[in-house]
C-alpha positions in Angstrom: 39.1 11.3 -17.8 40.5 12.4 -14.5 38.8 11.3 -11.3 37.9 15.0 -10.6 36.2 15.4 -13.9 34.3 12.1 -13.5 33.0 13.1 -10.1 32.0 16.4 -11.5 30.0 14.6 -14.2 28.5 12.4 -11.6 27.5 15.4 -9.5 25.9 17.1 -12.5 24.0 13.9 -13.4 22.8 13.7 -9.7 21.5 17.3 -10.0 19.7 16.4 -13.2 18.2 13.3 -11.5 16.9 15.5 -8.7 15.4 18.1 -11.1 13.9 15.2 -13.1 12.3 13.7 -10.1 10.9 17.1 -9.1 9.5 17.5 -12.6 7.6 14.2 -12.3 5.6 15.5 -9.3 3.2 17.4 -11.6 1.7 16.3 -14.9 2.5 19.6 -16.6 6.3 19.1 -16.0 6.3 15.3 -16.2 7.7 15.1 -19.8 10.4 17.6 -19.0 11.3 15.7 -15.8 11.5 12.4 -17.7 13.8 14.0 -20.3 16.1 15.4 -17.6 16.2 11.9 -16.0 17.1 10.3 -19.3 19.9 12.9 -19.9 21.2 12.3 -16.4 21.4 8.6 -17.0 23.1 9.2 -20.4 25.7 11.4 -18.7 26.3 9.0 -15.9 26.8 6.1 -18.4 29.2 8.1 -20.6 31.2 9.3 -17.7 31.6 5.7 -16.5 32.6 4.4 -19.9 35.2 7.1 -20.3 36.7 6.3 -16.9 40.3 5.0 -17.3 39.4 1.9 -15.2 37.4 0.6 -18.1 39.8 -1.7 -19.9 37.6 -3.3 -22.6 34.5 -2.0 -24.4 33.6 -5.1 -26.4 31.2 -6.7 -23.8 29.9 -3.2 -22.8 29.0 -2.4 -26.4 27.3 -5.8 -26.8 25.3 -5.1 -23.6 24.3 -1.6 -24.9 23.2 -3.0 -28.2 21.2 -5.9 -26.7 19.7 -3.7 -24.0 18.7 -1.0 -26.5 17.0 -3.5 -28.8 15.0 -4.9 -25.9 14.1 -1.4 -24.7 13.0 -0.3 -28.1 10.9 -3.5 -28.6 9.2 -2.9 -25.2 8.5 0.7 -26.0 7.0 -0.1 -29.4 4.9 -3.2 -28.5 3.9 -2.9 -24.8 0.4 -1.2 -24.7 -0.4 1.3 -22.0 -2.6 -1.2 -20.3 0.4 -3.4 -19.6 2.5 -0.6 -18.0 2.0 -2.1 -14.5 3.5 -5.4 -15.6 6.3 -3.6 -17.3 7.0 -1.5 -14.2 7.1 -4.7 -12.0 9.5 -6.3 -14.4 11.8 -3.2 -14.5 11.9 -3.3 -10.7 13.0 -6.9 -10.9 15.7 -6.1 -13.5 17.1 -3.5 -11.2 17.2 -5.9 -8.3 18.9 -8.8 -10.2 21.4 -6.3 -11.7 22.4 -5.3 -8.2 22.9 -8.9 -7.2 25.1 -9.8 -10.2 27.2 -6.6 -9.9 27.8 -7.1 -6.2 28.6 -10.7 -6.7 31.1 -10.0 -9.5 32.7 -7.2 -7.4 33.1 -9.6 -4.5 34.9 -12.2 -6.7 37.3 -9.5 -8.0 38.0 -7.8 -4.6 41.4 -8.9 -3.3 41.0 -7.5 0.3 37.5 -6.2 0.8 36.8 -3.7 3.5 33.9 -3.9 6.0 32.1 -1.2 4.0 32.5 -3.2 0.9 31.2 -6.5 2.4 28.3 -4.9 4.3 27.2 -3.2 1.1 27.6 -6.4 -0.9 25.5 -8.3 1.6 22.8 -5.6 1.5 22.8 -5.5 -2.3 22.6 -9.2 -2.6 19.8 -9.6 0.0 17.6 -6.6 -1.1 18.2 -7.2 -4.8 17.2 -10.9 -4.7 14.0 -10.1 -2.7 13.2 -7.4 -5.2 13.8 -9.6 -8.3 11.7 -12.6 -7.2 9.0 -10.4 -5.5 8.7 -8.4 -8.7 8.5 -11.6 -10.8 5.6 -12.9 -8.7 3.9 -9.5 -8.9 4.4 -9.6 -12.7 2.7 -13.0 -13.0 -0.1 -11.8 -10.6 -0.7 -8.8 -12.8 -0.7 -11.0 -15.9 -3.3 -13.2 -14.0 -1.1 -16.2 -14.5 -1.0 -16.6 -10.7 -4.6 -16.2 -9.6 -4.5 -18.2 -6.4 -3.2 -16.9 -3.2 -0.7 -19.2 -1.5 -1.3 -19.2 2.2 -0.5 -21.7 4.9 -0.5 -21.8 8.7 2.7 -20.2 10.2 3.5 -18.4 7.0 4.5 -15.2 8.8 6.7 -17.1 11.2 8.3 -18.9 8.2 9.0 -15.5 6.5 10.4 -14.1 9.7 12.7 -17.2 9.9 13.9 -16.6 6.3 14.7 -13.0 7.1 16.8 -14.0 10.2 18.6 -16.6 8.1 19.4 -13.9 5.4 20.7 -11.5 8.1 22.8 -14.3 9.6 24.3 -15.2 6.3 25.0 -11.6 5.6 26.8 -11.3 8.9 28.8 -14.4 8.1 29.8 -12.9 4.7 31.0 -9.7 6.5 33.2 -11.7 8.9 34.5 -14.0 6.2 34.3 -12.3 2.8 36.3 -15.0 1.1 33.4 -17.4 1.5 31.7 -16.9 -1.9 29.3 -19.8 -1.3 27.8 -17.8 1.7 26.9 -14.9 -0.6 25.1 -17.1 -3.1 23.4 -19.2 -0.4 22.1 -15.8 1.0 20.9 -14.8 -2.4 19.0 -18.1 -2.7 17.3 -17.7 0.7 16.5 -14.1 -0.1 15.0 -15.2 -3.4 12.7 -17.6 -1.5 11.8 -14.8 0.9 10.9 -12.5 -2.0 8.5 -15.1 -3.4 7.0 -15.9 -0.1 6.4 -12.2 0.7 4.3 -11.6 -2.4 2.5 -14.8 -3.2 -0.1 -14.3 -0.4 -1.0 -10.8 -1.4 -4.2 -10.1 -3.4 -4.5 -8.1 -6.6 -6.1 -5.2 -4.8 -2.8 -4.5 -3.0 -0.6 -4.7 -6.1 -0.2 -0.9 -6.4 1.3 -0.9 -2.9 3.5 -3.8 -3.7 4.8 -2.3 -6.9 5.6 1.0 -5.2 7.4 -0.8 -2.4 9.4 -3.0 -4.7 10.4 0.1 -6.7 11.8 1.5 -3.4 13.7 -1.8 -2.8 15.2 -1.7 -6.3 16.5 1.8 -5.5 18.0 0.7 -2.1 19.7 -2.2 -3.8 21.2 0.1 -6.4 22.4 2.5 -3.6 24.0 -0.4 -1.8 25.7 -1.4 -5.1 27.0 2.2 -5.4 28.8 1.7 -2.1 30.2 -1.6 -3.4 31.6 0.2 -6.5 32.4 3.5 -4.8 30.1 5.1 -7.5 28.7 8.4 -6.3 26.0 8.8 -8.9 24.7 5.3 -8.3 24.5 6.0 -4.5 22.6 9.3 -5.2 20.2 7.8 -7.9 19.5 4.7 -5.8 18.8 6.8 -2.7 16.4 9.0 -4.7 14.5 6.0 -6.1 14.4 4.3 -2.6 13.1 7.4 -0.9 10.6 8.4 -3.5 9.3 4.8 -3.7 8.9 4.7 0.0 7.0 7.9 0.0 4.8 6.6 -2.8 4.2 3.4 -0.9 3.0 5.5 2.1 0.7 7.5 -0.2 -0.8 4.3 -1.6 -1.3 2.8 1.9 -3.0 5.9 3.0 -5.3 5.8 0.0 -6.3 2.3 0.9 -6.4 2.9 4.7 -3.9 0.1 5.1 -0.5 -0.1 6.7 2.5 -1.6 4.9 2.7 -4.3 7.5 -1.0 -5.1 7.0 -0.4 -5.5 3.2 2.5 -7.8 3.6 1.6 -9.7 6.8 -2.1 -9.2 7.3 -5.2 -10.6 5.7 -4.9 -10.2 1.9 -8.6 -9.5 1.7 -8.9 -11.2 -1.7 -12.0 -13.1 -0.8 -15.2 -12.0 1.0 -15.6 -12.7 4.6 -17.9 -15.5 5.7 -20.3 -13.1 7.1 -20.4 -10.9 4.0 -23.6 -10.7 1.9 -23.7 -12.8 -1.2 -24.2 -11.5 -4.8 -27.8 -12.7 -4.8 -28.5 -10.9 -1.5 -27.1 -7.6 -2.8 -28.3 -7.7 -6.5 -31.4 -9.8 -6.7 -34.3 -7.8 -8.2 -32.5 -4.5 -7.8 -30.3 -4.1 -10.9 -31.6 -1.6 -13.4 -30.1 -1.9 -16.9 -30.0 1.0 -19.3 -29.1 1.8 -22.9 -27.0 4.4 -24.7 -30.1 6.3 -25.7 -31.4 6.5 -22.1 -28.0 7.7 -20.9 -27.9 10.3 -23.7 -31.2 11.7 -22.4 -29.7 12.0 -19.0 -26.9 14.0 -20.5 -29.4 16.3 -22.2 -30.6 17.6 -18.9 -27.3 17.5 -17.1 -25.1 20.5 -16.2 -22.3 18.7 -14.5 -20.8 15.2 -15.4 -18.0 13.5 -13.5 -16.3 10.6 -15.3 -14.7 7.9 -13.0 -12.2 5.8 -14.9 -11.1 2.3 -13.7 -9.2 -0.7 -14.8 -12.0 -1.7 -17.1 -11.3 1.4 -19.1 -7.6 0.4 -19.3 -8.4 -3.2 -20.4 -10.7 -2.0 -23.2 -8.3 0.9 -24.1 -11.3 3.2 -24.1 -9.5 6.4 -23.0 -9.6 8.0 -26.5 -13.4 7.3 -26.8 -13.9 8.7 -23.3 -12.1 11.9 -24.3 -14.3 12.1 -27.4 -17.4 11.8 -25.3 -16.2 14.4 -22.8 -15.4 16.8 -25.7 -18.9 16.3 -27.1 -20.6 17.0 -23.8 -18.5 20.1 -23.2 -19.5 21.4 -26.7 -23.1 21.3 -25.3 -22.1 23.5 -22.3 -21.8 20.6 -19.8 -19.1 20.8 -17.2 -17.0 17.6 -17.3 -14.3 16.5 -14.8 -12.5 13.2 -14.1 -12.4 11.8 -10.6 -9.1 10.1 -10.0 -8.6 7.6 -7.2 -5.0 7.0 -6.2 -5.2 3.2 -6.5 -7.5 2.9 -9.5 -6.0 0.4 -11.9 -3.0 -1.7 -11.2 -0.2 0.8 -10.5 0.1 4.3 -8.9 -1.1 6.9 -11.4 -2.4 4.3 -13.9 -5.5 6.4 -14.8 -3.5 9.6 -15.1 -1.1 7.9 -17.6 -4.0 6.6 -19.7 -5.9 9.9 -19.8 -2.7 11.8 -20.6 -2.1 9.5 -23.5 -5.5 10.5 -24.8 -4.5 14.2 -24.4 -7.1 14.9 -21.7 -6.3 18.3 -20.1 -4.5 17.9 -16.8 -6.8 20.5 -15.2 -9.7 18.2 -15.6 -8.1 15.3 -13.6 -9.3 15.9 -10.0 -8.0 14.0 -7.0 -10.3 12.1 -4.7 -10.1 14.6 -1.8 -11.1 17.5 -4.0 -13.8 15.8 -6.1 -15.6 14.0 -3.2 -17.3 17.1 -1.8 -18.7 18.0 -5.3 -20.6 14.7 -6.0 -23.7 16.0 -4.4 -23.8 18.7 -7.0 -23.1 16.2 -9.8 -26.0 15.3 -12.2 -24.4 12.2 -13.7 -21.4 10.2 -12.5 -20.2 8.0 -15.3 -18.2 5.1 -13.8 -16.2 3.3 -16.4 -14.8 -0.1 -15.3 -14.2 0.9 -11.7 -15.3 -1.3 -8.8 -13.6 -1.3 -5.4 -12.7 2.4 -5.5 -16.4 3.3 -5.7 -17.8 0.5 -3.4 -19.9 2.0 -0.5 -19.0 -1.0 1.7 -15.7 0.7 2.4 -17.7 3.2 4.4 -20.6 1.0 5.7 -19.0 -2.4 6.5 -16.4 -2.2 9.3 -15.4 -5.9 8.9 -15.0 -6.2 5.1 -11.8 -6.5 3.2 -11.9 -2.8 2.0 -13.3 -1.5 5.4 -12.1 2.1 5.9 -10.6 2.5 2.5 -11.2 6.0 1.2 -13.5 5.8 -1.9 -14.9 8.1 -4.5 -18.4 9.0 -3.2 -20.1 8.6 -6.6 -23.2 7.2 -4.8 -24.0 10.7 -3.6 -24.5 11.9 -7.2 -28.1 12.4 -8.5 -27.6 9.6 -11.1 -24.8 7.0 -11.4 -24.3 5.2 -14.7 -21.9 2.2 -14.4 -20.3 0.8 -17.5 -19.2 -2.8 -16.8 -19.2 -6.1 -18.6 -21.0 -7.9 -15.8 -21.6 -7.8 -12.0 -18.3 -9.6 -11.3 -16.4 -8.4 -8.3 -13.3 -6.3 -8.3 -9.9 -7.3 -6.9 -11.3 -7.4 -3.4 -13.7 -10.2 -4.4 -16.9 -8.7 -2.8 -20.2 -7.4 -4.3 -20.8 -3.7 -4.8 -24.0 -2.3 -3.5 -23.6 0.7 -5.7 -24.7 -1.3 -8.7 -28.1 -2.0 -7.0 -28.6 1.5 -5.5 -31.8 3.4 -6.3 -30.0 6.1 -8.2 -27.7 3.7 -10.2 -28.1 2.4 -13.8 -26.0 -0.5 -15.2 -24.8 -0.1 -18.8 -23.5 -3.6 -19.5 -20.7 -4.1 -22.2 -17.1 -3.4 -23.0 -16.0 0.0 -21.9 -14.9 1.1 -25.4 -17.9 -0.2 -27.2 -20.3 1.3 -24.6 -18.6 4.7 -24.7 -18.7 4.7 -28.5 -22.4 3.9 -28.4 -22.8 6.8 -26.0 -21.0 9.1 -28.4 -23.3 8.1 -31.2 -26.4 8.5 -29.1 -25.4 11.9 -27.8 -24.8 13.1 -31.4 -28.2 11.8 -32.4 -30.0 13.3 -29.5 
């Protein structure tokens, strides 16, 4: 293919990427947007393979076959509940790919330009941070790494690592023939990626995932400059920009700044002055049963379902949909209150409910649903904790202080489905569970909702 035709194919693929990204902004067009993005990637890959500069296809075909098999295996076996871990790992794959491609290009370059070396240094630095940071995030989401690694002077140490990386990058630009400098920079950046994420608590993982997604895009864009590949520059820039916007949205939803997430108090443990579980719950918890909740539904006109990570773990989304359909058949208005950071990745609850074929119109964002809780007869909280914790409003010193929450406590009755009174990611008790208008329905989310379906049918 001629260079003009290749660039035209890249331009068309870039347009498809933009249209695909636009489609992903709304649930109704998300499937179409995903399809357009996949077609854009296919076109970009085919155009690259047909480029006359490709001398041998053997290794490329091996990579395509192996990568396709891995992708199919992931798609077939990874449950929706593990999507956050998969997204974290994909971010990491993007980062390490940028590092390896930039390193290979540096080895092959006879007389690299300043643009080439600057881009190579940026790709290696950002890609290494992304890979190792994503790997730590993956193990945190898998709950393999449960402890937060913190020590005095940690922020100073991270700042020193950053300066060393920048210094090594500058050295590489001045002396591009020093391959050892590139790999030393990659090693230091890898340590920086680990050290940035290990002190961050699980409650902040949605922000971390969004930020690392942005970093993977920036690394890809830098690699595009290394290879003079227009579509890689455009696609990487789109991912970097959209990931940064998503990070900002997540920070706003948690009333946190990005600097506070990475360099502030992780908030994974309760403050010393915070109330203990016994002080919050002792003698105040009221347990309920499926039959009692069914009686509440008999007199209700409006029910709001609040999904949380507990619903994801139990894979209860299909049972929840069946319950909502049953209530609607009885003339009850049912909506779903969606908090931006419910679950372990941005949009986690939307994905799960979409899988269960819940109508998009019934998924209501926090800002729109909150004013309606006072007119809600029953708020059914399924496995959510921190995103409905009133301490975010009432305690100015706690780990979730100021975080916007779903105001379920303002409903006439709150029914909380939860296995136990264990805390959420923030590690603090939830006064909602002990409120006068709250009832605790203990058990697995799926089993509890199925019990509710049976009880409602029998009532």
